Phi, psi and omega in degrees: 000126177240119180276170174301156182307327181270001180295135181279155175301320181300315181292317178297320178296320179297313180292325177298317179296321178296317179296318178300314179299319179297314179298318183292342177281346182282132183295339181268359181258128178269318184203162176224132174247134181224148180225128178238151177089182185289134178179190182302330181267337185235124181282341184222165182286347179262027179239150174215146177234137179235137175243127183252128176257123181271161173298163175303151184309316183295337183265353183276151177273343182215174175287165179299320179297317179295321179295317179300318178296317180296313181294324177300320176293324181297327184257010182300330178290331178295322179300315179295320180296318181293320180297328181275341186286000000 
């Protein structure tokens, strides 16, 4: 997630937490790791990165590609919120 240049770290962190909570409610997601702010993965404080770990293949309801498409649609509103923050 990359916020607008004026987006605060606090706002990006809030939206990151909301996205993480949404992903963790999905039956096909095992875990989510997220990093916000400046660091090796993020060049600026208005950035956040999330890594989603899926359930084992046998336990999933869909393929990884289908799950990624579904989850991407679920968080499309976060993208708009970050751009406005």
